[in-house]
gemmi code that builds the backbone of each chain (N, CA, C; Angstrom):
import gemmi

chains = {
    "A": [
        ("MET", (324.590, -15.344, -56.825), (326.071, -15.443, -56.962), (326.522, -16.740, -56.294)),
        ("THR", (326.131, -16.827, -54.984), (326.529, -17.958, -54.263), (326.137, -19.291, -54.788)),
        ("THR", (324.807, -19.198, -55.348), (324.262, -20.390, -56.012), (325.026, -20.774, -57.227)),
        ("ALA", (325.356, -19.801, -58.024), (326.157, -20.065, -59.215), (327.507, -20.768, -58.850)),
        ("THR", (328.140, -20.212, -57.812), (329.351, -20.673, -57.379), (329.305, -22.164, -56.878)),
        ("SER", (328.220, -22.392, -56.099), (328.128, -23.735, -55.534), (327.803, -24.738, -56.671)),
        ("ASN", (326.965, -24.256, -57.654), (326.653, -25.170, -58.847), (327.933, -25.531, -59.535)),
        ("THR", (328.668, -24.479, -59.803), (329.946, -24.753, -60.512), (330.798, -25.707, -59.699)),
        ("ALA", (330.869, -25.561, -58.435), (331.681, -26.450, -57.664), (331.109, -27.844, -57.628)),
        ("ALA", (329.736, -27.989, -57.658), (329.163, -29.296, -57.688), (329.473, -29.953, -59.069)),
        ("GLY", (329.375, -29.191, -60.095), (329.710, -29.801, -61.475), (331.093, -30.216, -61.508)),
        ("THR", (332.069, -29.479, -60.972), (333.455, -29.766, -60.984), (333.555, -31.118, -60.130)),
        ("ASP", (332.937, -31.235, -59.028), (332.950, -32.417, -58.163), (332.502, -33.656, -58.917)),
        ("ARG", (331.397, -33.457, -59.704), (330.800, -34.550, -60.422), (331.876, -35.045, -61.518)),
        ("GLU", (332.397, -33.970, -62.192), (333.339, -34.395, -63.278), (334.543, -35.074, -62.764)),
        ("SER", (335.051, -34.688, -61.447), (336.183, -35.224, -60.865), (335.916, -36.440, -59.996)),
        ("GLU", (334.674, -36.967, -59.890), (334.371, -38.131, -59.062), (335.056, -39.304, -59.605)),
        ("SER", (335.483, -40.244, -58.683), (336.134, -41.373, -58.948), (335.098, -42.312, -59.674)),
        ("PRO", (335.742, -43.349, -60.558), (334.923, -44.240, -61.234), (334.057, -45.019, -60.230)),
        ("MET", (334.579, -45.343, -58.997), (333.879, -46.087, -57.975), (332.590, -45.381, -57.590)),
        ("THR", (332.732, -43.952, -57.409), (331.626, -43.150, -57.057), (330.545, -43.182, -58.093)),
        ("SER", (330.967, -43.065, -59.355), (329.951, -43.125, -60.487), (329.248, -44.367, -60.446)),
        ("GLU", (329.955, -45.568, -60.171), (329.297, -46.847, -60.100), (328.336, -46.939, -58.970)),
        ("ARG", (328.676, -46.318, -57.802), (327.730, -46.343, -56.716), (326.417, -45.630, -57.116)),
        ("ARG", (326.678, -44.433, -57.803), (325.511, -43.606, -58.304), (324.695, -44.500, -59.233)),
        ("GLN", (325.367, -45.118, -60.147), (324.585, -46.032, -61.089), (323.790, -47.178, -60.510)),
        ("ILE", (324.346, -47.711, -59.379), (323.661, -48.735, -58.595), (322.456, -48.196, -57.955)),
        ("LEU", (322.657, -47.032, -57.344), (321.556, -46.342, -56.713), (320.426, -45.955, -57.689)),
        ("GLU", (320.816, -45.540, -58.915), (319.888, -45.166, -59.868), (319.045, -46.369, -60.330)),
        ("MET", (319.816, -47.441, -60.509), (319.126, -48.736, -60.984), (318.199, -49.234, -59.835)),
        ("LEU", (318.540, -48.986, -58.466), (317.674, -49.415, -57.490), (316.452, -48.573, -57.513)),
        ("SER", (316.576, -47.275, -57.640), (315.445, -46.321, -57.601), (314.487, -46.612, -58.877)),
        ("ALA", (315.089, -47.033, -59.935), (314.326, -47.363, -61.119), (313.708, -48.688, -60.996)),
        ("GLY", (314.008, -49.450, -60.020), (313.396, -50.787, -59.822), (314.061, -51.861, -60.681)),
        ("LYS", (315.181, -51.603, -61.254), (315.888, -52.629, -62.127), (316.554, -53.634, -61.288)),
        ("ILE", (316.883, -53.279, -60.086), (317.567, -54.264, -59.223), (316.873, -54.290, -57.787)),
        ("SER", (316.976, -55.310, -57.091), (316.392, -55.313, -55.707), (317.255, -54.718, -54.694)),
        ("ALA", (316.876, -54.518, -53.562), (317.600, -53.977, -52.481), (318.734, -54.884, -52.091)),
        ("ASP", (318.594, -56.145, -52.075), (319.640, -57.178, -51.842), (320.697, -57.070, -52.876)),
        ("GLU", (320.303, -57.020, -54.213), (321.264, -56.947, -55.208), (322.064, -55.627, -55.138)),
        ("ALA", (321.410, -54.571, -54.805), (322.063, -53.215, -54.650), (323.153, -53.298, -53.547)),
        ("GLU", (322.766, -53.965, -52.439), (323.626, -54.011, -51.306), (324.880, -54.871, -51.647)),
        ("ARG", (324.627, -55.984, -52.392), (325.716, -56.792, -52.960), (326.723, -55.974, -53.717)),
        ("LEU", (326.162, -55.215, -54.675), (327.009, -54.472, -55.563), (327.683, -53.359, -54.799)),
        ("LEU", (326.995, -52.680, -53.796), (327.622, -51.555, -53.008), (328.795, -52.081, -52.163)),
        ("GLN", (328.611, -53.411, -51.631), (329.671, -53.964, -50.918), (330.900, -54.244, -51.760)),
        ("LEU", (330.656, -54.580, -53.008), (331.812, -54.818, -53.979), (332.569, -53.491, -54.201)),
        ("THR", (331.671, -52.353, -54.372), (332.274, -51.061, -54.722), (333.118, -50.555, -53.478)),
        ("SER", (332.644, -50.910, -52.306), (333.282, -50.388, -51.057), (334.721, -50.991, -50.892)),
        ("GLY", (334.972, -52.047, -51.709), (336.397, -52.707, -51.591), (336.434, -53.853, -50.736)),
        ("GLY", (337.402, -53.950, -49.858), (337.669, -55.119, -49.059), (338.914, -55.780, -49.305)),
        ("GLY", (339.966, -54.898, -49.545), (341.319, -55.416, -49.755), (341.721, -55.578, -51.248)),
        ("SER", (340.760, -55.532, -52.172), (341.101, -55.709, -53.624), (341.599, -54.339, -54.094)),
        ("THR", (342.179, -54.345, -55.224), (342.668, -53.200, -55.858), (341.438, -52.511, -56.531)),
        ("GLY", (341.494, -51.219, -56.958), (340.428, -50.517, -57.549), (339.899, -51.156, -58.863)),
        ("SER", (340.945, -51.569, -59.766), (340.571, -52.128, -61.063), (339.915, -53.469, -60.864)),
        ("ALA", (340.413, -54.277, -59.862), (339.801, -55.600, -59.638), (338.402, -55.450, -59.095)),
        ("ASN", (338.170, -54.452, -58.323), (336.838, -54.146, -57.755), (335.880, -53.717, -58.818)),
        ("ALA", (336.336, -52.800, -59.744), (335.506, -52.341, -60.854), (335.088, -53.596, -61.726)),
        ("THR", (336.039, -54.381, -61.968), (335.817, -55.624, -62.816), (334.655, -56.468, -62.209)),
        ("ALA", (334.869, -56.715, -60.784), (333.924, -57.486, -60.090), (332.509, -56.883, -60.121)),
        ("VAL", (332.476, -55.567, -59.946), (331.155, -54.830, -59.989), (330.569, -54.988, -61.355)),
        ("THR", (331.262, -54.799, -62.438), (330.758, -54.829, -63.785), (330.223, -56.286, -64.021)),
        ("THR", (330.942, -57.279, -63.589), (330.707, -58.654, -63.871), (329.349, -59.001, -63.093)),
        ("THR", (329.297, -58.596, -61.799), (328.172, -58.831, -61.039), (326.932, -58.210, -61.487)),
        ("MET", (327.170, -56.946, -61.978), (325.971, -56.070, -62.544), (325.490, -56.807, -63.823)),
        ("ALA", (326.432, -57.270, -64.630), (326.008, -57.951, -65.931), (325.190, -59.202, -65.573)),
        ("GLN", (325.664, -59.941, -64.473), (324.898, -61.231, -64.053), (323.527, -60.875, -63.614)),
        ("ILE", (323.449, -59.750, -62.886), (322.115, -59.372, -62.296), (321.178, -58.838, -63.416)),
        ("LEU", (321.736, -58.070, -64.357), (320.845, -57.467, -65.396), (320.664, -58.529, -66.496)),
        ("ASP", (321.530, -59.441, -66.746), (321.410, -60.419, -67.788), (321.766, -61.829, -67.186)),
        ("PRO", (320.758, -62.435, -66.463), (321.055, -63.653, -65.773), (321.117, -64.695, -66.793)),
        ("LYS", (321.910, -65.786, -66.534), (322.211, -66.822, -67.523), (321.462, -68.096, -67.176)),
        ("PHE", (321.221, -68.288, -65.784), (320.753, -69.571, -65.376), (319.603, -69.487, -64.427)),
        ("ILE", (318.802, -70.603, -64.391), (317.747, -70.759, -63.345), (318.323, -71.808, -62.346)),
        ("ARG", (318.349, -71.506, -61.135), (318.993, -72.395, -60.105), (317.811, -72.948, -59.260)),
        ("VAL", (317.711, -74.140, -59.047), (316.719, -74.771, -58.138), (317.422, -75.535, -57.100)),
        ("ILE", (317.325, -75.129, -55.877), (318.012, -75.853, -54.733), (316.917, -76.388, -53.768)),
        ("VAL", (317.047, -77.662, -53.377), (316.227, -78.346, -52.473), (317.102, -78.793, -51.323)),
        ("GLU", (316.951, -78.349, -50.091), (317.719, -78.736, -48.921), (316.811, -79.241, -47.793)),
        ("PRO", (317.105, -80.272, -47.112), (316.328, -80.614, -45.875), (316.336, -79.530, -44.853)),
        ("ASP", (315.204, -79.082, -44.201), (315.320, -78.197, -43.137), (315.556, -78.840, -41.852)),
        ("HIS", (315.624, -78.141, -40.748), (316.098, -78.745, -39.434), (315.035, -79.795, -38.984)),
        ("THR", (313.792, -79.661, -39.444), (312.815, -80.682, -38.958), (312.817, -82.025, -39.755)),
        ("ALA", (313.547, -82.025, -40.799), (313.621, -83.354, -41.597), (314.546, -84.274, -40.814)),
        ("THR", (314.006, -85.475, -40.539), (314.658, -86.404, -39.801), (314.788, -87.754, -40.575)),
        ("GLY", (315.847, -88.497, -40.284), (316.006, -89.844, -40.925), (316.627, -89.666, -42.222)),
        ("ASN", (317.510, -90.540, -42.617), (318.218, -90.446, -43.920), (317.237, -90.513, -45.070)),
        ("HIS", (316.190, -91.314, -44.892), (315.241, -91.550, -46.071), (314.527, -90.295, -46.362)),
        ("ALA", (314.410, -89.371, -45.459), (313.571, -88.170, -45.692), (314.398, -87.026, -46.232)),
        ("ARG", (315.697, -87.170, -46.257), (316.495, -86.017, -46.636), (316.953, -86.074, -48.091)),
        ("HIS", (316.496, -85.083, -48.792), (316.828, -85.049, -50.247), (317.650, -83.753, -50.515)),
        ("HIS", (318.599, -83.939, -51.333), (319.397, -82.740, -51.775), (319.291, -82.608, -53.288)),
        ("VAL", (318.882, -81.409, -53.726), (318.804, -81.193, -55.159), (319.417, -79.856, -55.463)),
        ("ASN", (320.239, -79.882, -56.455), (320.865, -78.678, -56.876), (320.990, -78.751, -58.431)),
        ("VAL", (320.100, -77.970, -59.061), (319.952, -77.989, -60.566), (320.166, -76.555, -61.026)),
        ("ARG", (321.027, -76.445, -62.078), (321.262, -75.154, -62.717), (320.952, -75.340, -64.162)),
        ("VAL", (319.969, -74.683, -64.691), (319.577, -74.700, -66.026), (319.769, -73.448, -66.865)),
        ("PRO", (320.609, -73.532, -67.926), (320.870, -72.310, -68.757), (319.632, -71.710, -69.301)),
        ("LEU", (319.352, -70.499, -69.291), (318.173, -69.891, -69.849), (318.149, -70.023, -71.378)),
        ("LYS", (319.283, -70.196, -71.970), (319.406, -70.346, -73.404), (318.606, -71.627, -73.881)),
        ("ILE", (318.467, -72.594, -73.007), (317.807, -73.845, -73.301), (316.374, -73.520, -73.681)),
        ("ILE", (315.727, -72.583, -72.960), (314.348, -72.267, -73.242), (314.176, -71.832, -74.684)),
        ("ARG", (314.998, -70.879, -75.080), (314.944, -70.337, -76.381), (315.163, -71.442, -77.471)),
        ("ALA", (316.151, -72.199, -77.232), (316.556, -73.327, -78.193), (315.337, -74.382, -78.200)),
        ("GLY", (314.779, -74.575, -77.096), (313.792, -75.610, -76.892), (312.488, -75.184, -77.679)),
        ("VAL", (312.213, -73.822, -77.504), (310.960, -73.379, -78.299), (311.183, -73.412, -79.835)),
        ("ASN", (312.475, -73.069, -80.199), (312.745, -73.163, -81.654), (312.574, -74.616, -82.150)),
        ("LEU", (313.079, -75.578, -81.327), (313.014, -77.004, -81.668), (311.527, -77.392, -81.623)),
        ("ALA", (310.790, -76.971, -80.684), (309.345, -77.374, -80.531), (308.503, -76.780, -81.666)),
        ("SER", (308.952, -75.633, -82.292), (308.181, -75.073, -83.378), (308.188, -75.993, -84.665)),
        ("LEU", (309.143, -76.878, -84.644), (309.316, -77.772, -85.800), (308.563, -79.193, -85.625)),
        ("ILE", (307.966, -79.300, -84.467), (307.204, -80.464, -84.197), (305.966, -80.529, -85.167)),
        ("PRO", (305.687, -81.607, -85.867), (304.524, -81.656, -86.787), (303.262, -81.468, -85.936)),
        ("ASN", (302.216, -80.915, -86.616), (300.922, -80.624, -85.922), (300.403, -81.833, -85.090)),
        ("ASP", (300.443, -83.019, -85.730), (299.818, -84.154, -85.035), (300.644, -84.499, -83.733)),
        ("ALA", (301.907, -84.477, -83.902), (302.755, -84.737, -82.638), (302.596, -83.552, -81.606)),
        ("GLY", (302.429, -82.472, -82.216), (302.260, -81.183, -81.297), (300.919, -81.335, -80.505)),
        ("ASN", (299.912, -81.916, -81.151), (298.614, -82.093, -80.441), (298.687, -83.126, -79.380)),
        ("MET", (299.527, -84.180, -79.639), (299.772, -85.215, -78.609), (300.413, -84.654, -77.471)),
        ("VAL", (301.507, -83.757, -77.691), (302.245, -83.167, -76.581), (301.286, -82.336, -75.728)),
        ("GLN", (300.488, -81.537, -76.506), (299.550, -80.694, -75.774), (298.512, -81.448, -74.934)),
        ("ASP", (297.975, -82.559, -75.475), (297.033, -83.368, -74.660), (297.701, -83.951, -73.469)),
        ("SER", (298.948, -84.343, -73.697), (299.744, -84.891, -72.500), (299.918, -83.857, -71.510)),
        ("LEU", (300.274, -82.565, -71.891), (300.459, -81.457, -70.957), (299.107, -81.245, -70.216)),
        ("LEU", (297.957, -81.265, -70.989), (296.648, -80.954, -70.400), (296.378, -82.020, -69.272)),
        ("SER", (296.694, -83.214, -69.656), (296.316, -84.378, -68.690), (297.167, -84.179, -67.383)),
        ("LYS", (298.310, -83.467, -67.456), (299.160, -83.238, -66.235), (298.810, -81.841, -65.626)),
        ("GLY", (297.772, -81.229, -66.104), (297.306, -79.945, -65.540), (297.811, -78.737, -66.094)),
        ("TYR", (298.677, -78.785, -67.209), (299.241, -77.589, -67.770), (298.230, -77.068, -68.824)),
        ("LYS", (297.691, -75.909, -68.626), (296.601, -75.430, -69.533), (297.041, -74.478, -70.607)),
        ("GLY", (298.348, -74.221, -70.687), (298.839, -73.229, -71.702), (298.840, -73.874, -73.077)),
        ("ASP", (298.957, -73.074, -74.138), (298.995, -73.482, -75.422), (300.463, -73.227, -75.949)),
        ("LEU", (301.221, -74.276, -76.201), (302.609, -74.067, -76.543), (302.806, -73.521, -77.948)),
        ("SER", (301.706, -73.795, -78.740), (301.813, -73.360, -80.202), (301.708, -71.757, -80.257)),
        ("LYS", (301.266, -71.184, -79.164), (301.130, -69.683, -79.191), (302.439, -69.047, -78.637)),
        ("LEU", (303.366, -69.852, -78.168), (304.602, -69.348, -77.595), (305.595, -68.883, -78.759)),
        ("ASP", (305.381, -67.653, -79.204), (306.242, -67.138, -80.268), (307.459, -66.388, -79.714)),
        ("ALA", (308.264, -65.761, -80.672), (309.457, -65.043, -80.168), (309.231, -63.920, -79.211)),
        ("SER", (308.218, -63.157, -79.508), (307.842, -61.958, -78.515), (307.465, -62.470, -77.211)),
        ("ALA", (306.522, -63.604, -77.264), (306.057, -64.109, -75.977), (307.261, -64.688, -75.120)),
        ("LEU", (308.175, -65.352, -75.955), (309.281, -65.834, -75.337), (310.225, -64.810, -74.526)),
        ("ASP", (310.392, -63.650, -75.262), (311.191, -62.630, -74.698), (310.546, -62.166, -73.425)),
        ("GLU", (309.241, -61.998, -73.525), (308.467, -61.595, -72.238), (308.640, -62.599, -71.118)),
        ("LEU", (308.617, -63.884, -71.531), (308.767, -64.974, -70.539), (310.179, -64.859, -69.849)),
        ("ILE", (311.190, -64.817, -70.731), (312.564, -64.761, -70.112), (312.781, -63.436, -69.342)),
        ("GLU", (312.192, -62.362, -69.801), (312.325, -61.110, -68.926), (311.594, -61.335, -67.573)),
        ("ALA", (310.405, -61.973, -67.588), (309.710, -62.223, -66.380), (310.514, -63.204, -65.482)),
        ("LEU", (311.186, -64.158, -66.056), (311.902, -65.121, -65.315), (313.099, -64.419, -64.603)),
        ("GLN", (313.569, -63.298, -65.157), (314.711, -62.622, -64.442), (314.373, -62.085, -63.051)),
        ("GLU", (313.078, -61.907, -62.854), (312.600, -61.397, -61.513), (312.176, -62.617, -60.627)),
        ("LEU", (312.344, -63.792, -61.144), (311.852, -64.979, -60.407), (312.670, -65.158, -59.224)),
        ("SER", (312.018, -65.459, -58.093), (312.688, -65.797, -56.790), (311.633, -66.497, -55.955)),
        ("ILE", (311.846, -67.757, -55.661), (310.849, -68.522, -54.909), (311.595, -69.070, -53.703)),
        ("ASP", (311.074, -68.872, -52.516), (311.504, -69.529, -51.342), (310.255, -70.209, -50.690)),
        ("ALA", (310.310, -71.537, -50.682), (309.162, -72.225, -50.037), (309.625, -73.409, -49.169)),
        ("THR", (308.771, -73.867, -48.424), (308.994, -75.071, -47.631), (307.949, -76.114, -47.981)),
        ("VAL", (308.502, -77.327, -48.508), (307.666, -78.324, -48.917), (308.151, -79.693, -48.318)),
        ("ASP", (307.264, -80.363, -47.525), (307.697, -81.559, -46.955), (308.932, -81.630, -46.222)),
        ("ASN", (309.053, -80.635, -45.375), (310.292, -80.473, -44.491), (311.524, -80.167, -45.317)),
        ("HIS", (311.325, -79.575, -46.462), (312.506, -79.296, -47.301), (312.345, -77.784, -47.779)),
        ("LEU", (313.498, -77.093, -47.783), (313.510, -75.755, -48.228), (313.738, -75.760, -49.731)),
        ("VAL", (312.909, -75.160, -50.433), (312.914, -75.011, -51.929), (313.260, -73.634, -52.336)),
        ("LYS", (314.328, -73.448, -53.053), (314.680, -72.082, -53.565), (314.757, -72.119, -55.084)),
        ("VAL", (314.099, -71.193, -55.761), (314.282, -71.135, -57.210), (314.598, -69.720, -57.442)),
        ("PHE", (315.686, -69.456, -58.240), (315.978, -68.055, -58.476), (316.904, -68.058, -59.809)),
        ("VAL", (317.036, -66.838, -60.400), (317.968, -66.715, -61.561), (319.228, -66.174, -61.087)),
        ("GLU", (320.245, -66.474, -61.782), (321.656, -65.971, -61.473), (322.408, -65.726, -62.759)),
    ],
    "B": [
        ("MET", (328.782, -70.804, -81.778), (328.220, -71.813, -80.848), (329.055, -73.026, -80.867)),
        ("ILE", (329.467, -73.307, -79.692), (330.335, -74.613, -79.527), (329.576, -75.587, -78.600)),
        ("PRO", (329.582, -76.844, -78.995), (328.862, -77.778, -78.170), (329.781, -78.245, -76.952)),
        ("PRO", (329.175, -78.676, -75.886), (329.992, -79.051, -74.783), (330.976, -80.120, -75.135)),
        ("MET", (332.174, -79.938, -74.647), (333.284, -80.915, -75.042), (333.434, -82.095, -74.130)),
        ("VAL", (333.026, -81.886, -72.821), (333.118, -83.018, -71.854), (331.821, -82.941, -71.020)),
        ("MET", (331.626, -84.051, -70.315), (330.472, -84.141, -69.472), (330.819, -84.956, -68.241)),
        ("TRP", (330.523, -84.449, -67.130), (330.760, -85.092, -65.823), (329.497, -85.920, -65.463)),
        ("PHE", (329.642, -87.202, -65.285), (328.492, -88.057, -65.053), (328.861, -88.945, -63.823)),
        ("LYS", (327.965, -88.892, -62.834), (328.183, -89.708, -61.636), (326.862, -90.394, -61.164)),
        ("VAL", (326.990, -91.705, -61.040), (325.777, -92.454, -60.521), (326.327, -93.204, -59.279)),
        ("GLN", (325.681, -93.059, -58.169), (326.193, -93.655, -56.880), (327.709, -93.232, -56.630)),
        ("TRP", (328.504, -94.146, -56.634), (329.923, -93.915, -56.285), (330.757, -93.723, -57.557)),
        ("PHE", (330.168, -94.177, -58.677), (330.942, -94.186, -59.973), (330.751, -92.876, -60.756)),
        ("GLY", (331.816, -92.214, -60.861), (331.757, -90.897, -61.630), (332.920, -90.920, -62.677)),
        ("MET", (332.566, -90.264, -63.809), (333.652, -90.183, -64.796), (333.395, -88.921, -65.768)),
        ("TRP", (334.409, -88.414, -66.362), (334.322, -87.355, -67.342), (334.132, -88.001, -68.647)),
        ("ILE", (333.018, -87.779, -69.369), (332.799, -88.344, -70.686), (333.342, -87.315, -71.739)),
        ("PRO", (334.261, -87.844, -72.575), (334.771, -86.917, -73.629), (333.937, -86.835, -74.838)),
        ("LEU", (333.057, -85.855, -74.765), (332.064, -85.629, -75.825), (332.713, -85.089, -77.077)),
        ("PHE", (333.983, -84.522, -76.988), (334.699, -84.069, -78.144), (334.993, -85.100, -79.079)),
        ("LEU", (335.058, -86.373, -78.571), (335.299, -87.563, -79.510), (334.106, -87.908, -80.220)),
        ("LEU", (332.922, -87.535, -79.747), (331.601, -87.811, -80.385), (331.319, -86.986, -81.554)),
        ("TRP", (331.553, -85.650, -81.405), (331.151, -84.683, -82.378), (331.720, -84.968, -83.761)),
        ("PRO", (333.009, -85.292, -83.809), (333.496, -85.539, -85.367), (332.808, -86.753, -85.950)),
        ("ILE", (332.391, -87.748, -85.166), (331.665, -88.961, -85.619), (330.352, -88.541, -86.112)),
        ("VAL", (329.688, -87.725, -85.291), (328.342, -87.168, -85.729), (328.402, -86.462, -86.972)),
        ("LEU", (329.460, -85.599, -87.074), (329.639, -84.742, -88.328), (329.969, -85.567, -89.500)),
        ("VAL", (330.729, -86.611, -89.330), (330.988, -87.514, -90.531), (329.630, -88.256, -90.926)),
        ("LEU", (328.959, -88.702, -89.973), (327.645, -89.383, -90.248), (326.669, -88.350, -91.048)),
        ("LEU", (326.688, -87.154, -90.525), (325.731, -86.152, -91.155), (326.219, -85.961, -92.587)),
        ("VAL", (327.450, -85.766, -92.751), (328.009, -85.480, -94.196), (327.604, -86.649, -95.099)),
        ("LEU", (327.792, -87.892, -94.598), (327.467, -89.016, -95.398), (326.085, -89.283, -95.641)),
        ("LEU", (325.197, -89.008, -94.624), (323.868, -89.433, -94.722), (322.966, -88.359, -95.351)),
        ("LEU", (323.350, -87.007, -95.204), (322.432, -85.956, -95.715), (322.316, -85.986, -97.152)),
        ("PRO", (323.329, -86.159, -97.979), (323.198, -86.300, -99.398), (322.248, -87.407, -99.781)),
        ("LEU", (322.427, -88.578, -99.134), (321.610, -89.712, -99.354), (320.098, -89.410, -98.993)),
        ("ALA", (319.891, -88.718, -97.865), (318.498, -88.377, -97.492), (317.970, -87.332, -98.544)),
        ("PHE", (318.835, -86.488, -98.998), (318.363, -85.458, -100.027), (317.852, -86.164, -101.355)),
        ("LEU", (318.763, -87.179, -101.765), (318.467, -87.851, -103.045), (317.235, -88.695, -102.807)),
        ("GLY", (317.095, -89.417, -101.637), (315.942, -90.285, -101.359), (314.647, -89.446, -101.383)),
        ("MET", (314.733, -88.288, -100.795), (313.460, -87.489, -100.731), (313.097, -86.771, -102.067)),
        ("ALA", (314.275, -86.514, -102.788), (314.017, -85.894, -104.146), (313.362, -86.949, -104.996)),
        ("ILE", (313.765, -88.244, -104.968), (313.191, -89.256, -105.737), (311.766, -89.459, -105.389)),
        ("ALA", (311.516, -89.410, -104.104), (310.191, -89.704, -103.579), (309.276, -88.456, -103.779)),
        ("GLY", (309.799, -87.350, -104.211), (309.068, -86.189, -104.451), (308.640, -85.442, -103.156)),
        ("ARG", (309.405, -85.626, -102.150), (309.134, -84.969, -100.855), (310.280, -84.089, -100.427)),
        ("LEU", (310.647, -83.327, -101.360), (311.952, -82.477, -101.003), (311.691, -81.520, -99.909)),
        ("SER", (310.452, -81.005, -99.749), (310.112, -80.100, -98.770), (310.433, -80.634, -97.299)),
        ("LYS", (310.334, -81.932, -97.217), (310.604, -82.595, -95.907), (312.029, -82.490, -95.632)),
        ("PHE", (312.874, -82.505, -96.623), (314.305, -82.402, -96.414), (314.672, -81.178, -95.685)),
        ("TRP", (314.071, -80.081, -96.082), (314.360, -78.781, -95.402), (313.953, -78.846, -93.934)),
        ("VAL", (312.880, -79.515, -93.733), (312.365, -79.630, -92.347), (313.376, -80.404, -91.526)),
        ("VAL", (313.909, -81.509, -92.163), (314.931, -82.305, -91.446), (316.144, -81.456, -91.148)),
        ("LEU", (316.587, -80.687, -92.151), (317.673, -79.816, -91.930), (317.528, -78.848, -90.846)),
        ("ARG", (316.323, -78.279, -90.737), (316.040, -77.262, -89.676), (316.048, -77.956, -88.342)),
        ("ILE", (315.542, -79.204, -88.266), (315.530, -80.002, -87.058), (316.917, -80.211, -86.633)),
        ("ILE", (317.801, -80.628, -87.498), (319.181, -80.879, -87.216), (319.899, -79.643, -86.717)),
        ("LEU", (319.623, -78.489, -87.262), (320.217, -77.181, -86.797), (319.654, -76.799, -85.454)),
        ("ALA", (318.357, -76.975, -85.291), (317.705, -76.560, -83.982), (318.234, -77.526, -82.956)),
        ("SER", (318.495, -78.845, -83.211), (319.019, -79.770, -82.200), (320.441, -79.438, -81.831)),
        ("TYR", (321.195, -78.936, -82.887), (322.603, -78.518, -82.553), (322.634, -77.320, -81.608)),
        ("SER", (321.651, -76.404, -81.951), (321.513, -75.196, -81.143), (321.154, -75.559, -79.680)),
        ("MET", (320.296, -76.522, -79.520), (319.830, -77.002, -78.308), (321.097, -77.660, -77.437)),
        ("ILE", (321.812, -78.451, -78.194), (322.942, -79.065, -77.493), (323.975, -78.049, -77.041)),
        ("CYS", (324.174, -77.000, -77.941), (325.154, -75.989, -77.607), (324.656, -75.134, -76.316)),
        ("SER", (323.375, -74.953, -76.332), (322.793, -74.139, -75.176), (322.818, -74.938, -73.818)),
        ("MET", (323.130, -76.210, -73.931), (323.136, -77.022, -72.683), (324.397, -76.798, -71.856)),
        ("ARG", (325.302, -76.053, -72.398), (326.584, -75.770, -71.652), (326.269, -75.009, -70.425)),
        ("GLY", (326.766, -75.567, -69.267), (326.536, -74.898, -68.038), (325.437, -75.591, -67.191)),
        ("LEU", (324.795, -76.626, -67.836), (323.779, -77.337, -67.238), (324.423, -78.181, -66.024)),
        ("GLN", (323.766, -78.082, -64.916), (324.300, -78.734, -63.726), (323.103, -79.473, -62.973)),
        ("ILE", (323.208, -80.761, -62.763), (322.267, -81.429, -62.084), (322.874, -82.279, -60.934)),
        ("GLU", (322.481, -82.078, -59.686), (322.958, -82.862, -58.570), (321.760, -83.264, -57.760)),
        ("ILE", (321.621, -84.548, -57.675), (320.451, -85.057, -56.878), (320.889, -86.153, -55.942)),
        ("GLN", (320.568, -85.969, -54.629), (320.953, -87.046, -53.684), (319.659, -87.385, -52.938)),
        ("LYS", (319.395, -88.673, -52.904), (318.079, -89.088, -52.307), (318.393, -90.414, -51.619)),
        ("GLU", (318.104, -90.428, -50.330), (318.604, -91.654, -49.595), (320.026, -91.964, -49.844)),
        ("ASN", (320.320, -93.108, -50.408), (321.704, -93.401, -50.653), (322.143, -93.353, -52.126)),
        ("SER", (321.195, -92.721, -52.861), (321.455, -92.605, -54.344), (322.025, -91.210, -54.611)),
        ("THR", (322.881, -91.237, -55.628), (323.443, -89.897, -56.090), (323.442, -89.895, -57.623)),
        ("LEU", (323.085, -88.737, -58.097), (323.157, -88.563, -59.590), (323.704, -87.191, -59.814)),
        ("GLU", (324.844, -87.151, -60.567), (325.418, -85.800, -60.938), (325.641, -85.718, -62.450)),
        ("ILE", (325.201, -84.681, -63.068), (325.494, -84.410, -64.433), (325.923, -82.972, -64.475)),
        ("TYR", (326.986, -82.845, -65.168), (327.611, -81.444, -65.315), (328.164, -81.215, -66.748)),
        ("LEU", (327.768, -80.212, -67.402), (328.152, -79.936, -68.790), (328.871, -78.565, -68.739)),
        ("PRO", (330.182, -78.527, -68.525), (330.946, -77.205, -68.376), (331.028, -76.441, -69.776)),
    ],
}
model = gemmi.Model(1)
for chain_id, residues in chains.items():
    chain = gemmi.Chain(chain_id)
    for i, (resn, *xyz) in enumerate(residues, 1):
        res = gemmi.Residue()
        res.name, res.seqid = resn, gemmi.SeqId(i, " ")
        for name, pos in zip(("N", "CA", "C"), xyz):
            atom = gemmi.Atom()
            atom.name, atom.element = name, gemmi.Element(name[0])
            atom.pos, atom.b_iso = gemmi.Position(*pos), 0.0
            res.add_atom(atom)
        chain.add_residue(res)
    model.add_chain(chain)
structure = gemmi.Structure()
structure.add_model(model)
structure.setup_entities()
């Protein structure tokens, strides 16, 4: 009897929970399903917890950020000199943002390259150490590639420079 | 799909917004004028199949240009600067 009562109470609570609580639940479910990382979940939870904004503004911010995380649009490459880089000649700054749509459009365009020219491109890539076969990159492989890129995050130090590659 | 309308381009200290929206009507007029000629030329030469390839390349190139919106490149090396931005 007590159990039934508490279940009913829990059901009523769930029905009456605020949109922000349901968003927090959704974020936690995505985190447990491995769809988002802990950092991304923290970022989203901070947005749901407010910070001076109104409820609707917060909800919009959460939805937008969630869409960005689940459907990233760009690859960002940032190179910054670290604290050990000295001298003006050794300090490089690079900030490149490439839309992911370019990859799909590029593969479509590359599929129209005549065989002879395609072989020349392939030879040129082989000479530079790229061993993949571009002619085998079809629509399904491309979808897999783009999906895999969404989990891409690289932090490296090369020649006294911090290199970051991530999708956003 | 809409192609980028402006482009920010900066080399060293000199930077400017390039009005790409002025370029697209010219390209469109050129295409409208040249495509029928290309079609006729290839039909006479008996290589009409190539015309469809050309058409597909043009469409794929247009798609590529449209997908470049949002591209941002900023490079600073020694005293050199290069910035390209397609909003």
